[in-house]
CHARMM internal coordinates of N, CA and C (Angstrom, degrees):
IC EDIT
DIST 1 N 1 CA 1.4313
DIST 1 CA 1 C 1.5106
ANGL 1 N 1 CA 1 C 109.34
DIST 1 C 2 N 1.3005
ANGL 1 CA 1 C 2 N 122.41
DIHE 1 N 1 CA 1 C 2 N -36.96
DIST 2 N 2 CA 1.4189
ANGL 1 C 2 N 2 CA 125.78
DIHE 1 CA 1 C 2 N 2 CA 174.15
DIST 2 CA 2 C 1.5256
ANGL 2 N 2 CA 2 C 114.36
DIHE 1 C 2 N 2 CA 2 C -57.92
DIST 2 C 3 N 1.2312
ANGL 2 CA 2 C 3 N 110.68
DIHE 2 N 2 CA 2 C 3 N -38.16
DIST 3 N 3 CA 1.5825
ANGL 2 C 3 N 3 CA 112.55
DIHE 2 CA 2 C 3 N 3 CA -173.48
DIST 3 CA 3 C 1.5544
ANGL 3 N 3 CA 3 C 106.52
DIHE 2 C 3 N 3 CA 3 C -80.38
DIST 3 C 4 N 1.3190
ANGL 3 CA 3 C 4 N 116.42
DIHE 3 N 3 CA 3 C 4 N -30.50
DIST 4 N 4 CA 1.4892
ANGL 3 C 4 N 4 CA 119.78
DIHE 3 CA 3 C 4 N 4 CA 177.85
DIST 4 CA 4 C 1.5833
ANGL 4 N 4 CA 4 C 108.42
DIHE 3 C 4 N 4 CA 4 C -67.99
DIST 4 C 5 N 1.2833
ANGL 4 CA 4 C 5 N 113.93
DIHE 4 N 4 CA 4 C 5 N -37.48
DIST 5 N 5 CA 1.5001
ANGL 4 C 5 N 5 CA 118.85
DIHE 4 CA 4 C 5 N 5 CA 177.44
DIST 5 CA 5 C 1.4814
ANGL 5 N 5 CA 5 C 118.44
DIHE 4 C 5 N 5 CA 5 C -83.98
DIST 5 C 6 N 1.2742
ANGL 5 CA 5 C 6 N 111.79
DIHE 5 N 5 CA 5 C 6 N -9.03
DIST 6 N 6 CA 1.4786
ANGL 5 C 6 N 6 CA 122.06
DIHE 5 CA 5 C 6 N 6 CA -178.62
DIST 6 CA 6 C 1.5188
ANGL 6 N 6 CA 6 C 115.82
DIHE 5 C 6 N 6 CA 6 C 61.81
DIST 6 C 7 N 1.2876
ANGL 6 CA 6 C 7 N 112.16
DIHE 6 N 6 CA 6 C 7 N 38.76
DIST 7 N 7 CA 1.4665
ANGL 6 C 7 N 7 CA 120.03
DIHE 6 CA 6 C 7 N 7 CA 174.43
DIST 7 CA 7 C 1.4905
ANGL 7 N 7 CA 7 C 111.29
DIHE 6 C 7 N 7 CA 7 C -113.02
DIST 7 C 8 N 1.3746
ANGL 7 CA 7 C 8 N 115.59
DIHE 7 N 7 CA 7 C 8 N 166.21
DIST 8 N 8 CA 1.5031
ANGL 7 C 8 N 8 CA 116.72
DIHE 7 CA 7 C 8 N 8 CA 172.70
DIST 8 CA 8 C 1.3425
ANGL 8 N 8 CA 8 C 111.05
DIHE 7 C 8 N 8 CA 8 C -104.96
DIST 8 C 9 N 1.3510
ANGL 8 CA 8 C 9 N 115.89
DIHE 8 N 8 CA 8 C 9 N 159.67
DIST 9 N 9 CA 1.5864
ANGL 8 C 9 N 9 CA 121.43
DIHE 8 CA 8 C 9 N 9 CA 179.30
DIST 9 CA 9 C 1.5213
ANGL 9 N 9 CA 9 C 102.35
DIHE 8 C 9 N 9 CA 9 C -70.85
DIST 9 C 10 N 1.4167
ANGL 9 CA 9 C 10 N 110.09
DIHE 9 N 9 CA 9 C 10 N 138.37
DIST 10 N 10 CA 1.3924
ANGL 9 C 10 N 10 CA 118.14
DIHE 9 CA 9 C 10 N 10 CA 178.33
DIST 10 CA 10 C 1.5479
ANGL 10 N 10 CA 10 C 115.96
DIHE 9 C 10 N 10 CA 10 C -53.21
DIST 10 C 11 N 1.3543
ANGL 10 CA 10 C 11 N 113.45
DIHE 10 N 10 CA 10 C 11 N -38.60
DIST 11 N 11 CA 1.4928
ANGL 10 C 11 N 11 CA 121.64
DIHE 10 CA 10 C 11 N 11 CA -178.96
DIST 11 CA 11 C 1.5609
ANGL 11 N 11 CA 11 C 102.56
DIHE 10 C 11 N 11 CA 11 C -63.79
DIST 11 C 12 N 1.3284
ANGL 11 CA 11 C 12 N 125.88
DIHE 11 N 11 CA 11 C 12 N -42.78
DIST 12 N 12 CA 1.4238
ANGL 11 C 12 N 12 CA 121.31
DIHE 11 CA 11 C 12 N 12 CA -176.16
DIST 12 CA 12 C 1.5419
ANGL 12 N 12 CA 12 C 110.44
DIHE 11 C 12 N 12 CA 12 C -66.08
DIST 12 C 13 N 1.3597
ANGL 12 CA 12 C 13 N 112.93
DIHE 12 N 12 CA 12 C 13 N -39.98
DIST 13 N 13 CA 1.4974
ANGL 12 C 13 N 13 CA 119.56
DIHE 12 CA 12 C 13 N 13 CA -179.00
DIST 13 CA 13 C 1.5866
ANGL 13 N 13 CA 13 C 106.83
DIHE 12 C 13 N 13 CA 13 C -59.13
DIST 13 C 14 N 1.2968
ANGL 13 CA 13 C 14 N 116.34
DIHE 13 N 13 CA 13 C 14 N -44.05
DIST 14 N 14 CA 1.5602
ANGL 13 C 14 N 14 CA 123.86
DIHE 13 CA 13 C 14 N 14 CA -174.08
DIST 14 CA 14 C 1.5493
ANGL 14 N 14 CA 14 C 102.22
DIHE 13 C 14 N 14 CA 14 C -68.90
DIST 14 C 15 N 1.3496
ANGL 14 CA 14 C 15 N 119.99
DIHE 14 N 14 CA 14 C 15 N -41.59
DIST 15 N 15 CA 1.4727
ANGL 14 C 15 N 15 CA 115.77
DIHE 14 CA 14 C 15 N 15 CA 179.13
DIST 15 CA 15 C 1.3750
ANGL 15 N 15 CA 15 C 116.24
DIHE 14 C 15 N 15 CA 15 C -60.55
DIST 15 C 16 N 1.3568
ANGL 15 CA 15 C 16 N 109.47
DIHE 15 N 15 CA 15 C 16 N -46.96
DIST 16 N 16 CA 1.5847
ANGL 15 C 16 N 16 CA 115.37
DIHE 15 CA 15 C 16 N 16 CA -179.27
DIST 16 CA 16 C 1.5672
ANGL 16 N 16 CA 16 C 112.23
DIHE 15 C 16 N 16 CA 16 C -64.82
DIST 16 C 17 N 1.3291
ANGL 16 CA 16 C 17 N 119.88
DIHE 16 N 16 CA 16 C 17 N -31.11
DIST 17 N 17 CA 1.4342
ANGL 16 C 17 N 17 CA 120.20
DIHE 16 CA 16 C 17 N 17 CA 172.11
DIST 17 CA 17 C 1.4519
ANGL 17 N 17 CA 17 C 109.16
DIHE 16 C 17 N 17 CA 17 C -71.21
DIST 17 C 18 N 1.3427
ANGL 17 CA 17 C 18 N 125.43
DIHE 17 N 17 CA 17 C 18 N -33.81
DIST 18 N 18 CA 1.3193
ANGL 17 C 18 N 18 CA 125.38
DIHE 17 CA 17 C 18 N 18 CA -175.47
DIST 18 CA 18 C 1.5624
ANGL 18 N 18 CA 18 C 109.74
DIHE 17 C 18 N 18 CA 18 C -74.14
DIST 18 C 19 N 1.4088
ANGL 18 CA 18 C 19 N 116.21
DIHE 18 N 18 CA 18 C 19 N -28.56
DIST 19 N 19 CA 1.4824
ANGL 18 C 19 N 19 CA 124.86
DIHE 18 CA 18 C 19 N 19 CA -177.67
DIST 19 CA 19 C 1.5439
ANGL 19 N 19 CA 19 C 105.68
DIHE 18 C 19 N 19 CA 19 C -80.88
DIST 19 C 20 N 1.4238
ANGL 19 CA 19 C 20 N 123.15
DIHE 19 N 19 CA 19 C 20 N -9.52
DIST 20 N 20 CA 1.3567
ANGL 19 C 20 N 20 CA 120.60
DIHE 19 CA 19 C 20 N 20 CA 174.66
DIST 20 CA 20 C 1.5170
ANGL 20 N 20 CA 20 C 112.16
DIHE 19 C 20 N 20 CA 20 C 106.39
DIST 20 C 21 N 1.2389
ANGL 20 CA 20 C 21 N 121.45
DIHE 20 N 20 CA 20 C 21 N 14.70
DIST 21 N 21 CA 1.4443
ANGL 20 C 21 N 21 CA 122.28
DIHE 20 CA 20 C 21 N 21 CA -177.37
DIST 21 CA 21 C 1.5474
ANGL 21 N 21 CA 21 C 117.03
DIHE 20 C 21 N 21 CA 21 C 162.51
DIST 21 C 22 N 1.2386
ANGL 21 CA 21 C 22 N 121.81
DIHE 21 N 21 CA 21 C 22 N 163.28
DIST 22 N 22 CA 1.4302
ANGL 21 C 22 N 22 CA 122.23
DIHE 21 CA 21 C 22 N 22 CA 178.74
DIST 22 CA 22 C 1.5999
ANGL 22 N 22 CA 22 C 110.34
DIHE 21 C 22 N 22 CA 22 C -94.71
DIST 22 C 23 N 1.2585
ANGL 22 CA 22 C 23 N 109.40
DIHE 22 N 22 CA 22 C 23 N 134.31
DIST 23 N 23 CA 1.4804
ANGL 22 C 23 N 23 CA 117.00
DIHE 22 CA 22 C 23 N 23 CA -175.81
DIST 23 CA 23 C 1.5047
ANGL 23 N 23 CA 23 C 110.05
DIHE 22 C 23 N 23 CA 23 C -106.87
DIST 23 C 24 N 1.3120
ANGL 23 CA 23 C 24 N 121.62
DIHE 23 N 23 CA 23 C 24 N 146.31
DIST 24 N 24 CA 1.5084
ANGL 23 C 24 N 24 CA 121.04
DIHE 23 CA 23 C 24 N 24 CA -178.59
DIST 24 CA 24 C 1.4740
ANGL 24 N 24 CA 24 C 115.27
DIHE 23 C 24 N 24 CA 24 C -72.64
DIST 24 C 25 N 1.2802
ANGL 24 CA 24 C 25 N 115.74
DIHE 24 N 24 CA 24 C 25 N -18.20
DIST 25 N 25 CA 1.5143
ANGL 24 C 25 N 25 CA 114.09
DIHE 24 CA 24 C 25 N 25 CA -177.28
DIST 25 CA 25 C 1.4582
ANGL 25 N 25 CA 25 C 108.31
DIHE 24 C 25 N 25 CA 25 C -102.41
DIST 25 C 26 N 1.3970
ANGL 25 CA 25 C 26 N 116.34
DIHE 25 N 25 CA 25 C 26 N 166.21
DIST 26 N 26 CA 1.3988
ANGL 25 C 26 N 26 CA 117.53
DIHE 25 CA 25 C 26 N 26 CA -171.15
DIST 26 CA 26 C 1.5661
ANGL 26 N 26 CA 26 C 112.78
DIHE 25 C 26 N 26 CA 26 C -93.08
DIST 26 C 27 N 1.3086
ANGL 26 CA 26 C 27 N 117.93
DIHE 26 N 26 CA 26 C 27 N -179.79
DIST 27 N 27 CA 1.4224
ANGL 26 C 27 N 27 CA 117.46
DIHE 26 CA 26 C 27 N 27 CA -178.96
DIST 27 CA 27 C 1.5617
ANGL 27 N 27 CA 27 C 114.27
DIHE 26 C 27 N 27 CA 27 C -67.32
DIST 27 C 28 N 1.2362
ANGL 27 CA 27 C 28 N 109.10
DIHE 27 N 27 CA 27 C 28 N -44.45
DIST 28 N 28 CA 1.5117
ANGL 27 C 28 N 28 CA 116.95
DIHE 27 CA 27 C 28 N 28 CA 176.76
DIST 28 CA 28 C 1.5789
ANGL 28 N 28 CA 28 C 108.52
DIHE 27 C 28 N 28 CA 28 C -62.59
DIST 28 C 29 N 1.3494
ANGL 28 CA 28 C 29 N 118.43
DIHE 28 N 28 CA 28 C 29 N -39.65
DIST 29 N 29 CA 1.3681
ANGL 28 C 29 N 29 CA 120.08
DIHE 28 CA 28 C 29 N 29 CA -179.54
DIST 29 CA 29 C 1.4990
ANGL 29 N 29 CA 29 C 114.26
DIHE 28 C 29 N 29 CA 29 C -68.23
DIST 29 C 30 N 1.2835
ANGL 29 CA 29 C 30 N 116.42
DIHE 29 N 29 CA 29 C 30 N -28.20
DIST 30 N 30 CA 1.4427
ANGL 29 C 30 N 30 CA 117.18
DIHE 29 CA 29 C 30 N 30 CA 175.83
DIST 30 CA 30 C 1.5179
ANGL 30 N 30 CA 30 C 116.41
DIHE 29 C 30 N 30 CA 30 C -72.83
DIST 30 C 31 N 1.4167
ANGL 30 CA 30 C 31 N 110.64
DIHE 30 N 30 CA 30 C 31 N -33.44
DIST 31 N 31 CA 1.4752
ANGL 30 C 31 N 31 CA 115.05
DIHE 30 CA 30 C 31 N 31 CA 174.81
DIST 31 CA 31 C 1.4781
ANGL 31 N 31 CA 31 C 114.87
DIHE 30 C 31 N 31 CA 31 C -75.58
DIST 31 C 32 N 1.3669
ANGL 31 CA 31 C 32 N 112.52
DIHE 31 N 31 CA 31 C 32 N -35.13
DIST 32 N 32 CA 1.4351
ANGL 31 C 32 N 32 CA 109.87
DIHE 31 CA 31 C 32 N 32 CA 177.79
DIST 32 CA 32 C 1.5251
ANGL 32 N 32 CA 32 C 112.65
DIHE 31 C 32 N 32 CA 32 C -68.05
DIST 32 C 33 N 1.3252
ANGL 32 CA 32 C 33 N 118.92
DIHE 32 N 32 CA 32 C 33 N -37.37
DIST 33 N 33 CA 1.4155
ANGL 32 C 33 N 33 CA 124.01
DIHE 32 CA 32 C 33 N 33 CA 172.75
DIST 33 CA 33 C 1.5070
ANGL 33 N 33 CA 33 C 114.12
DIHE 32 C 33 N 33 CA 33 C -55.34
DIST 33 C 34 N 1.3946
ANGL 33 CA 33 C 34 N 115.94
DIHE 33 N 33 CA 33 C 34 N -41.77
DIST 34 N 34 CA 1.4939
ANGL 33 C 34 N 34 CA 119.88
DIHE 33 CA 33 C 34 N 34 CA -178.71
DIST 34 CA 34 C 1.5758
ANGL 34 N 34 CA 34 C 108.90
DIHE 33 C 34 N 34 CA 34 C -68.34
DIST 34 C 35 N 1.2924
ANGL 34 CA 34 C 35 N 114.24
DIHE 34 N 34 CA 34 C 35 N -36.30
DIST 35 N 35 CA 1.5437
ANGL 34 C 35 N 35 CA 116.31
DIHE 34 CA 34 C 35 N 35 CA 176.60
DIST 35 CA 35 C 1.5574
ANGL 35 N 35 CA 35 C 118.07
DIHE 34 C 35 N 35 CA 35 C -68.92
DIST 35 C 36 N 1.3757
ANGL 35 CA 35 C 36 N 108.27
DIHE 35 N 35 CA 35 C 36 N -37.25
DIST 36 N 36 CA 1.5070
ANGL 35 C 36 N 36 CA 114.74
DIHE 35 CA 35 C 36 N 36 CA -176.76
DIST 36 CA 36 C 1.5407
ANGL 36 N 36 CA 36 C 113.99
DIHE 35 C 36 N 36 CA 36 C -82.15
DIST 36 C 37 N 1.3757
ANGL 36 CA 36 C 37 N 114.93
DIHE 36 N 36 CA 36 C 37 N -37.66
DIST 37 N 37 CA 1.4298
ANGL 36 C 37 N 37 CA 115.46
DIHE 36 CA 36 C 37 N 37 CA -173.20
DIST 37 CA 37 C 1.5349
ANGL 37 N 37 CA 37 C 108.65
DIHE 36 C 37 N 37 CA 37 C -116.54
DIST 37 C 38 N 1.3852
ANGL 37 CA 37 C 38 N 115.08
DIHE 37 N 37 CA 37 C 38 N 103.92
DIST 38 N 38 CA 1.4091
ANGL 37 C 38 N 38 CA 121.79
DIHE 37 CA 37 C 38 N 38 CA -176.32
DIST 38 CA 38 C 1.5824
ANGL 38 N 38 CA 38 C 107.49
DIHE 37 C 38 N 38 CA 38 C -79.40
DIST 38 C 39 N 1.1751
ANGL 38 CA 38 C 39 N 111.46
DIHE 38 N 38 CA 38 C 39 N 152.21
DIST 39 N 39 CA 1.5665
ANGL 38 C 39 N 39 CA 122.91
DIHE 38 CA 38 C 39 N 39 CA 165.72
DIST 39 CA 39 C 1.4144
ANGL 39 N 39 CA 39 C 113.87
DIHE 38 C 39 N 39 CA 39 C -106.48
DIST 39 C 40 N 1.3629
ANGL 39 CA 39 C 40 N 120.25
DIHE 39 N 39 CA 39 C 40 N 91.91
DIST 40 N 40 CA 1.4999
ANGL 39 C 40 N 40 CA 123.54
DIHE 39 CA 39 C 40 N 40 CA -178.66
DIST 40 CA 40 C 1.6160
ANGL 40 N 40 CA 40 C 109.87
DIHE 39 C 40 N 40 CA 40 C -148.95
DIST 40 C 41 N 1.2550
ANGL 40 CA 40 C 41 N 114.59
DIHE 40 N 40 CA 40 C 41 N 155.50
DIST 41 N 41 CA 1.4086
ANGL 40 C 41 N 41 CA 118.52
DIHE 40 CA 40 C 41 N 41 CA -177.87
DIST 41 CA 41 C 1.6373
ANGL 41 N 41 CA 41 C 107.97
DIHE 40 C 41 N 41 CA 41 C -60.41
DIST 41 C 42 N 1.3537
ANGL 41 CA 41 C 42 N 113.28
DIHE 41 N 41 CA 41 C 42 N 154.66
DIST 42 N 42 CA 1.4701
ANGL 41 C 42 N 42 CA 117.58
DIHE 41 CA 41 C 42 N 42 CA -179.12
DIST 42 CA 42 C 1.4047
ANGL 42 N 42 CA 42 C 114.84
DIHE 41 C 42 N 42 CA 42 C -57.66
DIST 42 C 43 N 1.2441
ANGL 42 CA 42 C 43 N 121.22
DIHE 42 N 42 CA 42 C 43 N -30.41
DIST 43 N 43 CA 1.5801
ANGL 42 C 43 N 43 CA 126.90
DIHE 42 CA 42 C 43 N 43 CA -172.85
DIST 43 CA 43 C 1.6262
ANGL 43 N 43 CA 43 C 106.79
DIHE 42 C 43 N 43 CA 43 C -68.96
DIST 43 C 44 N 1.4277
ANGL 43 CA 43 C 44 N 113.00
DIHE 43 N 43 CA 43 C 44 N -30.32
DIST 44 N 44 CA 1.4272
ANGL 43 C 44 N 44 CA 111.69
DIHE 43 CA 43 C 44 N 44 CA 176.63
DIST 44 CA 44 C 1.4879
ANGL 44 N 44 CA 44 C 113.76
DIHE 43 C 44 N 44 CA 44 C -65.12
DIST 44 C 45 N 1.2917
ANGL 44 CA 44 C 45 N 115.99
DIHE 44 N 44 CA 44 C 45 N -43.53
DIST 45 N 45 CA 1.5987
ANGL 44 C 45 N 45 CA 119.78
DIHE 44 CA 44 C 45 N 45 CA 178.33
DIST 45 CA 45 C 1.5250
ANGL 45 N 45 CA 45 C 107.20
DIHE 44 C 45 N 45 CA 45 C -64.64
DIST 45 C 46 N 1.3326
ANGL 45 CA 45 C 46 N 119.40
DIHE 45 N 45 CA 45 C 46 N -46.99
DIST 46 N 46 CA 1.4156
ANGL 45 C 46 N 46 CA 115.65
DIHE 45 CA 45 C 46 N 46 CA 177.82
DIST 46 CA 46 C 1.4779
ANGL 46 N 46 CA 46 C 118.07
DIHE 45 C 46 N 46 CA 46 C -58.62
DIST 46 C 47 N 1.3595
ANGL 46 CA 46 C 47 N 116.00
DIHE 46 N 46 CA 46 C 47 N -39.63
DIST 47 N 47 CA 1.4911
ANGL 46 C 47 N 47 CA 118.78
DIHE 46 CA 46 C 47 N 47 CA 175.08
DIST 47 CA 47 C 1.5539
ANGL 47 N 47 CA 47 C 107.26
DIHE 46 C 47 N 47 CA 47 C -65.49
DIST 47 C 48 N 1.2112
ANGL 47 CA 47 C 48 N 125.61
DIHE 47 N 47 CA 47 C 48 N -41.74
DIST 48 N 48 CA 1.4840
ANGL 47 C 48 N 48 CA 127.28
DIHE 47 CA 47 C 48 N 48 CA -179.42
DIST 48 CA 48 C 1.4787
ANGL 48 N 48 CA 48 C 109.38
DIHE 47 C 48 N 48 CA 48 C -62.50
DIST 48 C 49 N 1.3136
ANGL 48 CA 48 C 49 N 119.12
DIHE 48 N 48 CA 48 C 49 N -44.10
DIST 49 N 49 CA 1.4950
ANGL 48 C 49 N 49 CA 122.08
DIHE 48 CA 48 C 49 N 49 CA 175.11
DIST 49 CA 49 C 1.4322
ANGL 49 N 49 CA 49 C 113.20
DIHE 48 C 49 N 49 CA 49 C -58.50
DIST 49 C 50 N 1.3140
ANGL 49 CA 49 C 50 N 118.83
DIHE 49 N 49 CA 49 C 50 N -47.25
DIST 50 N 50 CA 1.3701
ANGL 49 C 50 N 50 CA 126.18
DIHE 49 CA 49 C 50 N 50 CA -178.12
DIST 50 CA 50 C 1.5655
ANGL 50 N 50 CA 50 C 110.99
DIHE 49 C 50 N 50 CA 50 C -65.91
DIST 50 C 51 N 1.3475
ANGL 50 CA 50 C 51 N 117.56
DIHE 50 N 50 CA 50 C 51 N -39.05
DIST 51 N 51 CA 1.3874
ANGL 50 C 51 N 51 CA 123.05
DIHE 50 CA 50 C 51 N 51 CA 178.69
DIST 51 CA 51 C 1.5655
ANGL 51 N 51 CA 51 C 109.17
DIHE 50 C 51 N 51 CA 51 C -66.84
DIST 51 C 52 N 1.3272
ANGL 51 CA 51 C 52 N 114.85
DIHE 51 N 51 CA 51 C 52 N -39.11
DIST 52 N 52 CA 1.4508
ANGL 51 C 52 N 52 CA 116.06
DIHE 51 CA 51 C 52 N 52 CA 176.69
DIST 52 CA 52 C 1.5790
ANGL 52 N 52 CA 52 C 116.06
DIHE 51 C 52 N 52 CA 52 C -69.23
DIST 52 C 53 N 1.3238
ANGL 52 CA 52 C 53 N 112.68
DIHE 52 N 52 CA 52 C 53 N -33.35
DIST 53 N 53 CA 1.5061
ANGL 52 C 53 N 53 CA 115.20
DIHE 52 CA 52 C 53 N 53 CA 176.09
DIST 53 CA 53 C 1.4987
ANGL 53 N 53 CA 53 C 111.37
DIHE 52 C 53 N 53 CA 53 C -66.98
DIST 53 C 54 N 1.4088
ANGL 53 CA 53 C 54 N 111.77
DIHE 53 N 53 CA 53 C 54 N -41.69
DIST 54 N 54 CA 1.6098
ANGL 53 C 54 N 54 CA 115.00
DIHE 53 CA 53 C 54 N 54 CA -176.38
DIST 54 CA 54 C 1.5052
ANGL 54 N 54 CA 54 C 103.80
DIHE 53 C 54 N 54 CA 54 C -71.66
DIST 54 C 55 N 1.2486
ANGL 54 CA 54 C 55 N 124.52
DIHE 54 N 54 CA 54 C 55 N -35.14
DIST 55 N 55 CA 1.5193
ANGL 54 C 55 N 55 CA 120.06
DIHE 54 CA 54 C 55 N 55 CA 175.81
DIST 55 CA 55 C 1.5787
ANGL 55 N 55 CA 55 C 113.70
DIHE 54 C 55 N 55 CA 55 C -62.41
DIST 55 C 56 N 1.3629
ANGL 55 CA 55 C 56 N 110.19
DIHE 55 N 55 CA 55 C 56 N -38.39
DIST 56 N 56 CA 1.4884
ANGL 55 C 56 N 56 CA 115.14
DIHE 55 CA 55 C 56 N 56 CA 177.18
DIST 56 CA 56 C 1.5097
ANGL 56 N 56 CA 56 C 108.16
DIHE 55 C 56 N 56 CA 56 C -62.81
DIST 56 C 57 N 1.2680
ANGL 56 CA 56 C 57 N 115.89
DIHE 56 N 56 CA 56 C 57 N -53.17
DIST 57 N 57 CA 1.5089
ANGL 56 C 57 N 57 CA 118.40
DIHE 56 CA 56 C 57 N 57 CA -177.75
DIST 57 CA 57 C 1.4678
ANGL 57 N 57 CA 57 C 111.37
DIHE 56 C 57 N 57 CA 57 C -55.69
DIST 57 C 58 N 1.3878
ANGL 57 CA 57 C 58 N 118.97
DIHE 57 N 57 CA 57 C 58 N -47.82
DIST 58 N 58 CA 1.4379
ANGL 57 C 58 N 58 CA 123.12
DIHE 57 CA 57 C 58 N 58 CA -178.83
DIST 58 CA 58 C 1.4691
ANGL 58 N 58 CA 58 C 110.73
DIHE 57 C 58 N 58 CA 58 C -61.41
DIST 58 C 59 N 1.3987
ANGL 58 CA 58 C 59 N 119.29
DIHE 58 N 58 CA 58 C 59 N -38.16
DIST 59 N 59 CA 1.4497
ANGL 58 C 59 N 59 CA 118.10
DIHE 58 CA 58 C 59 N 59 CA 174.72
DIST 59 CA 59 C 1.5402
ANGL 59 N 59 CA 59 C 112.75
DIHE 58 C 59 N 59 CA 59 C -66.09
DIST 59 C 60 N 1.2179
ANGL 59 CA 59 C 60 N 122.45
DIHE 59 N 59 CA 59 C 60 N -36.94
DIST 60 N 60 CA 1.4407
ANGL 59 C 60 N 60 CA 125.67
DIHE 59 CA 59 C 60 N 60 CA 172.97
DIST 60 CA 60 C 1.4831
ANGL 60 N 60 CA 60 C 118.29
DIHE 59 C 60 N 60 CA 60 C -61.24
DIST 60 C 61 N 1.4741
ANGL 60 CA 60 C 61 N 112.34
DIHE 60 N 60 CA 60 C 61 N -40.70
DIST 61 N 61 CA 1.3581
ANGL 60 C 61 N 61 CA 118.95
DIHE 60 CA 60 C 61 N 61 CA 178.38
DIST 61 CA 61 C 1.5692
ANGL 61 N 61 CA 61 C 113.11
DIHE 60 C 61 N 61 CA 61 C -74.16
DIST 61 C 62 N 1.4110
ANGL 61 CA 61 C 62 N 114.59
DIHE 61 N 61 CA 61 C 62 N -37.43
DIST 62 N 62 CA 1.4996
ANGL 61 C 62 N 62 CA 114.52
DIHE 61 CA 61 C 62 N 62 CA -174.98
DIST 62 CA 62 C 1.5397
ANGL 62 N 62 CA 62 C 108.62
DIHE 61 C 62 N 62 CA 62 C -84.21
DIST 62 C 63 N 1.3310
ANGL 62 CA 62 C 63 N 120.07
DIHE 62 N 62 CA 62 C 63 N -26.97
DIST 63 N 63 CA 1.5729
ANGL 62 C 63 N 63 CA 121.57
DIHE 62 CA 62 C 63 N 63 CA 177.76
DIST 63 CA 63 C 1.5025
ANGL 63 N 63 CA 63 C 102.78
DIHE 62 C 63 N 63 CA 63 C -129.73
DIST 63 C 64 N 1.3243
ANGL 63 CA 63 C 64 N 122.61
DIHE 63 N 63 CA 63 C 64 N 80.20
DIST 64 N 64 CA 1.3509
ANGL 63 C 64 N 64 CA 122.77
DIHE 63 CA 63 C 64 N 64 CA 178.38
DIST 64 CA 64 C 1.5301
ANGL 64 N 64 CA 64 C 114.38
DIHE 63 C 64 N 64 CA 64 C -69.61
DIST 64 C 65 N 1.3855
ANGL 64 CA 64 C 65 N 115.01
DIHE 64 N 64 CA 64 C 65 N 143.26
DIST 65 N 65 CA 1.4993
ANGL 64 C 65 N 65 CA 115.29
DIHE 64 CA 64 C 65 N 65 CA -176.98
DIST 65 CA 65 C 1.4281
ANGL 65 N 65 CA 65 C 109.97
DIHE 64 C 65 N 65 CA 65 C -66.47
DIST 65 C 66 N 1.3843
ANGL 65 CA 65 C 66 N 117.18
DIHE 65 N 65 CA 65 C 66 N 148.46
DIST 66 N 66 CA 1.4232
ANGL 65 C 66 N 66 CA 125.98
DIHE 65 CA 65 C 66 N 66 CA 179.37
DIST 66 CA 66 C 1.5944
ANGL 66 N 66 CA 66 C 110.94
DIHE 65 C 66 N 66 CA 66 C -116.19
DIST 66 C 67 N 1.2240
ANGL 66 CA 66 C 67 N 114.72
DIHE 66 N 66 CA 66 C 67 N 140.79
DIST 67 N 67 CA 1.4610
ANGL 66 C 67 N 67 CA 118.94
DIHE 66 CA 66 C 67 N 67 CA 170.16
DIST 67 CA 67 C 1.6325
ANGL 67 N 67 CA 67 C 112.61
DIHE 66 C 67 N 67 CA 67 C -81.51
DIST 67 C 68 N 1.2903
ANGL 67 CA 67 C 68 N 114.80
DIHE 67 N 67 CA 67 C 68 N 143.35
DIST 68 N 68 CA 1.3843
ANGL 67 C 68 N 68 CA 119.36
DIHE 67 CA 67 C 68 N 68 CA 175.07
DIST 68 CA 68 C 1.5292
ANGL 68 N 68 CA 68 C 113.05
DIHE 67 C 68 N 68 CA 68 C -71.44
DIST 68 C 69 N 1.3005
ANGL 68 CA 68 C 69 N 116.82
DIHE 68 N 68 CA 68 C 69 N 133.05
DIST 69 N 69 CA 1.5884
ANGL 68 C 69 N 69 CA 119.68
DIHE 68 CA 68 C 69 N 69 CA 178.65
DIST 69 CA 69 C 1.5610
ANGL 69 N 69 CA 69 C 104.90
DIHE 68 C 69 N 69 CA 69 C -71.47
DIST 69 C 70 N 1.2317
ANGL 69 CA 69 C 70 N 111.45
DIHE 69 N 69 CA 69 C 70 N 137.76
DIST 70 N 70 CA 1.5182
ANGL 69 C 70 N 70 CA 123.98
DIHE 69 CA 69 C 70 N 70 CA 178.51
DIST 70 CA 70 C 1.4764
ANGL 70 N 70 CA 70 C 111.58
DIHE 69 C 70 N 70 CA 70 C -88.28
END
COOR INIT
IC SEED 1 N 1 CA 1 C
IC BUILD
């Protein structure tokens, strides 16, 4: 209903005022952005990608894919 009327939730308005100003993004938008876009050094992402690749290879080695018998 708020989106259709083009108004902000009063709690979001109060939060923005408590934080010291009005932000253009919404409350949910801020949390989604924090979840999707991490602030970390580059080596953290490199280590995470390497760990994911090793886990994938280990899974394929421990439980190899099988073809169905025809």
